[in-house]
C-alpha positions as a printed NumPy array, in Angstrom:
array([[  4.508,   7.325,  14.088],
       [  4.338,   4.587,  16.262],
       [  5.631,   6.595,  19.258],
       [  3.628,   9.254,  18.444],
       [  0.567,   7.619,  18.381],
       [  1.578,   5.666,  21.808],
       [  2.315,   9.137,  23.362],
       [ -1.134,  10.477,  22.36 ],
       [ -2.554,   7.274,  24.152],
       [ -0.452,   7.76 ,  27.192],
       [ -1.785,  11.285,  27.504],
       [ -5.117,   9.541,  28.372],
       [ -6.662,  10.405,  25.168],
       [ -8.936,   6.898,  24.731],
       [ -7.497,   4.369,  22.379],
       [-10.816,   4.25 ,  20.231],
       [-11.078,   7.657,  19.789],
       [ -7.627,   8.356,  18.61 ],
       [ -7.745,   5.355,  16.263],
       [-10.894,   6.587,  14.979],
       [ -9.082,  10.052,  13.92 ],
       [ -6.63 ,   8.295,  12.33 ],
       [ -9.126,   6.324,  10.124],
       [-11.114,   9.626,   9.379],
       [ -7.681,  11.476,   8.408],
       [ -6.99 ,   8.219,   5.957],
       [-10.621,   8.476,   4.519],
       [-10.562,  12.265,   3.874],
       [ -7.044,  11.721,   2.321],
       [ -8.571,   9.06 ,  -0.138],
       [-11.457,  11.284,  -0.99 ],
       [ -9.379,  14.566,  -1.291],
       [ -6.031,  13.505,  -3.075],
       [ -5.436,  14.534,  -6.578],
       [ -5.679,  11.572,  -9.157],
       [ -2.61 ,   9.729,  -9.742],
       [  0.524,   9.307,  -7.589],
       [ -0.778,  11.375,  -4.769],
       [ -3.804,   9.062,  -4.912],
       [ -1.942,   5.894,  -4.612],
       [  0.332,   7.198,  -2.034],
       [ -2.711,   7.918,   0.273],
       [ -4.124,   4.501,  -0.619],
       [ -1.084,   2.745,   0.274],
       [ -0.897,   4.764,   3.364],
       [ -3.931,   3.755,   4.351],
       [ -4.392,   0.186,   3.461],
       [ -0.676,  -0.996,   4.207],
       [  0.972,   1.54 ,   6.254],
       [ -1.429,   2.109,   8.848],
       [ -2.484,  -1.609,   9.753],
       [  1.129,  -2.252,   9.902],
       [  1.774,   0.695,  12.291],
       [ -1.139,  -0.467,  14.497],
       [  0.347,  -4.087,  14.495],
       [  3.332,  -2.573,  15.854],
       [  1.502,  -0.535,  18.303],
       [ -0.289,  -3.3  ,  19.382],
       [  3.277,  -5.2  ,  20.6  ],
       [  4.14 ,  -1.786,  22.036],
       [  4.018,  -1.546,  25.792],
       [  0.846,   0.225,  26.531],
       [  0.923,   0.723,  30.437],
       [ -2.072,   0.26 ,  32.504],
       [ -4.853,  -0.29 ,  30.155],
       [ -8.02 ,  -1.706,  31.09 ],
       [ -9.124,  -3.378,  27.725],
       [ -7.049,  -5.446,  24.96 ],
       [ -5.827,  -3.287,  22.165],
       [ -7.966,  -5.394,  19.53 ],
       [-11.076,  -3.99 ,  21.372],
       [ -9.797,  -0.23 ,  20.914],
       [ -9.544,  -0.981,  17.133],
       [-13.019,  -2.7  ,  17.029],
       [-14.61 ,   0.285,  18.86 ],
       [-12.885,   2.678,  16.516],
       [-14.432,   0.848,  13.696],
       [-17.845,   1.029,  15.151],
       [-17.56 ,   4.741,  15.409],
       [-16.309,   4.988,  11.988],
       [-19.409,   3.15 ,  10.756],
       [-21.587,   5.77 ,  11.936],
       [-19.75 ,   8.254,   9.361],
       [-21.705,   6.812,   6.621],
       [-21.33 ,  10.186,   4.43 ],
       [-17.644,   9.836,   4.527],
       [-17.492,   6.194,   3.927],
       [-19.976,   6.24 ,   0.998],
       [-17.663,   9.302,  -0.513],
       [-14.565,   7.224,  -0.286],
       [-16.394,   4.47 ,  -1.653],
       [-17.2  ,   6.082,  -4.768],
       [-14.017,   7.769,  -5.255],
       [-12.159,   4.411,  -4.997],
       [-14.892,   2.523,  -6.718],
       [-14.922,  -0.179,  -3.925],
       [-16.044,  -1.325,  -0.611],
       [-12.895,   0.562,   1.232],
       [-14.003,  -0.097,   4.841],
       [-14.581,  -3.68 ,   4.178],
       [-11.34 ,  -4.362,   2.37 ],
       [ -9.527,  -2.461,   5.39 ],
       [-11.501,  -4.878,   7.758],
       [-10.054,  -7.7  ,   5.898],
       [ -6.405,  -6.366,   6.024],
       [ -6.889,  -5.743,   9.849],
       [ -8.259,  -9.173,  10.192],
       [ -5.311, -10.569,   8.423],
       [ -2.965,  -8.757,  10.735],
       [ -4.769, -10.169,  13.929],
       [ -5.951,  -6.491,  14.854],
       [ -9.491,  -7.632,  14.446],
       [-10.866, -10.947,  15.726],
       [-13.081, -12.992,  13.086],
       [-16.418, -12.383,  15.028],
       [-15.727,  -8.471,  15.006],
       [-14.815,  -8.301,  11.397],
       [-17.782, -10.376,  10.499],
       [-20.063,  -8.027,  12.299],
       [-18.424,  -4.787,  11.368],
       [-18.503,  -6.045,   7.673],
       [-22.448,  -7.005,   8.136],
       [-23.097,  -3.697,   9.589],
       [-21.455,  -1.884,   6.515],
       [-23.054,  -3.892,   4.028],
       [-26.756,  -2.789,   5.452],
       [-25.512,   0.762,   5.132],
       [-24.364,   0.341,   1.686],
       [-27.642,  -0.886,   0.364],
       [-28.716,   2.546,   0.657],
       [-25.472,   4.399,  -0.634],
       [-25.296,   5.401,  -4.121],
       [-24.433,   2.875,  -6.759],
       [-20.412,   2.385,  -7.104],
       [-20.012,   1.335, -10.925],
       [-21.209,   3.227, -13.914],
       [-20.587,   2.335, -17.463],
       [-17.325,   4.383, -17.605],
       [-15.686,   2.958, -14.563],
       [-17.251,  -0.51 , -14.711],
       [-13.989,  -2.275, -15.858],
       [-11.468,  -0.065, -13.905],
       [ -9.778,  -2.106, -11.021],
       [ -9.905,  -0.105,  -7.81 ],
       [ -6.797,   1.179,  -6.579],
       [ -6.909,  -0.223,  -3.005],
       [ -7.03 ,  -3.905,  -4.448],
       [ -4.33 ,  -3.001,  -6.908],
       [ -2.223,  -1.96 ,  -4.139],
       [ -2.808,  -4.873,  -1.622],
       [ -1.83 ,  -7.164,  -4.627],
       [  1.248,  -5.063,  -5.488],
       [  2.539,  -5.434,  -1.756],
       [  3.695,  -9.095,  -2.14 ],
       [  4.887,  -8.687,  -5.864],
       [  7.368,  -5.854,  -4.379],
       [  9.121,  -8.757,  -2.304],
       [  9.016, -11.155,  -4.975],
       [ 10.604,  -8.474,  -7.503],
       [ 13.445,  -7.754,  -4.683],
       [ 14.276, -11.598,  -4.418],
       [ 14.145, -11.876,  -8.688],
       [ 16.514,  -9.076,  -9.031],
       [ 18.864, -10.972,  -6.657],
       [ 19.244, -13.803,  -8.619],
       [ 22.106, -14.418, -10.869],
       [ 21.084, -12.994, -14.466],
       [ 24.785, -13.091, -16.   ],
       [ 23.96 , -15.92 , -18.466],
       [ 20.459, -14.81 , -19.263],
       [ 20.172, -10.914, -18.786],
       [ 17.034, -11.414, -20.945],
       [ 15.201, -12.391, -17.921],
       [ 15.649,  -9.226, -16.273],
       [ 13.982,  -7.184, -19.289],
       [ 11.014,  -9.233, -18.94 ],
       [ 10.859,  -8.333, -15.253],
       [ 11.24 ,  -4.688, -16.073],
       [  8.742,  -4.835, -18.905],
       [  5.82 ,  -5.954, -16.583],
       [  6.799,  -3.405, -13.925],
       [  6.647,  -0.708, -16.697],
       [  3.135,  -1.51 , -18.058],
       [  0.449,   0.707, -17.393],
       [  0.734,   2.029, -13.655],
       [  2.533,  -1.06 , -12.339],
       [  5.473,   0.892, -11.143],
       [  3.654,   3.607,  -9.584],
       [  1.758,   0.763,  -7.792],
       [  4.724,  -1.299,  -6.61 ],
       [  6.893,   2.135,  -5.427],
       [  3.634,   3.088,  -3.282],
       [  3.497,  -0.241,  -1.697],
       [  7.11 ,  -0.442,  -1.311],
       [  7.13 ,   3.185,   0.407],
       [  4.303,   2.111,   2.751],
       [  5.959,  -1.066,   3.629],
       [  9.53 ,   0.461,   4.475],
       [ 11.002,  -1.282,   0.849],
       [ 11.345,   1.748,  -1.   ],
       [ 15.257,   2.074,  -0.338],
       [ 15.798,  -1.46 ,  -1.104],
       [ 14.089,  -0.925,  -4.378],
       [ 16.253,   1.762,  -5.145],
       [ 19.197,  -0.041,  -4.405],
       [ 18.06 ,  -2.805,  -6.805],
       [ 17.403,  -0.32 ,  -9.608],
       [ 21.326,   0.745,  -8.777],
       [ 22.404,  -2.653,  -8.932],
       [ 20.571,  -3.393, -12.302],
       [ 21.989,  -0.022, -13.933],
       [ 25.464,  -1.177, -12.688],
       [ 25.111,  -5.081, -13.844],
       [ 25.186,  -4.308, -17.671],
       [ 28.681,  -2.575, -16.976],
       [ 30.163,  -6.083, -16.141],
       [ 28.834,  -7.98 , -19.138],
       [ 32.167,  -8.864, -21.776],
       [ 32.529, -10.836, -24.59 ],
       [ 29.017, -10.22 , -26.209],
       [ 27.433, -10.335, -29.418],
       [ 25.076,  -7.82 , -30.916],
       [ 21.883,  -9.181, -29.295],
       [ 23.603,  -9.359, -25.702],
       [ 24.698,  -5.385, -26.338],
       [ 21.188,  -4.384, -27.194],
       [ 20.046,  -5.888, -24.005],
       [ 22.638,  -4.468, -21.951],
       [ 21.776,  -1.025, -23.291],
       [ 18.233,  -1.507, -22.503],
       [ 18.796,  -2.829, -19.018],
       [ 21.163,   0.102, -18.439],
       [ 18.194,   2.702, -19.962],
       [ 15.445,   1.39 , -17.945],
       [ 16.869,   1.016, -14.608],
       [ 18.351,   4.311, -15.11 ],
       [ 14.804,   5.996, -16.002],
       [ 13.3  ,   3.843, -13.07 ],
       [ 15.566,   5.307, -10.571],
       [ 15.106,   8.958, -11.696],
       [ 11.244,   8.332, -11.344],
       [ 11.873,   7.085,  -7.659],
       [ 14.1  ,  10.457,  -6.898],
       [ 11.361,  12.654,  -8.864],
       [  8.491,  10.808,  -7.031],
       [  9.807,  10.52 ,  -3.397],
       [ 12.832,  12.559,  -2.985],
       [ 16.708,  11.712,  -3.561],
       [ 17.001,  11.054,   0.239]])
């Protein structure tokens, strides 16, 4: 994806316009994606994957360019601000300020300066004063997917580290981790975040490791046997879910 974008830029397509088309595609995907897993995939792609791709592109040789890459990103967002109906529709669908969250993520990665982030955020807030109200009685307590995805990303790293620890003496700790992952839509959020940040294969390997782990426990009592059976069953179902959602490859 990085090389494809860079190729387009080298074809003399103005950087800001090409980046704008990427954001337009992302917001359109957010609006039109069916609820459930596909919506989470689009959310992770927009708020995690694309900023990371742009960060890599920022470090990639751009040839004889007249302006800094961060300025291309800034101008692209300025163009995007003019597409108020698109942004309002995305906000209504996701029940949050999508552009505001995206600006903060880009600022965190160094794709936007603090001053440009503040300026763009202020302009969007002015426009949103006239936008339809987001929250209704039905969805006021629902946490927006973009926020959940952004919080899931560091959790993925923590879980990978936790699974690598030695649980041979107290495998019950692993059950707590897996139980947390299975609550609500946590697993789908974690998998979407892992896929968007290139950690899905590592996640799958950890599930396989968890599935293999109970086979090596010996000299156990009835309680330990129950824990082993649960670890085997849950990790197997998680691995199947990964394959069904993202493919066997």
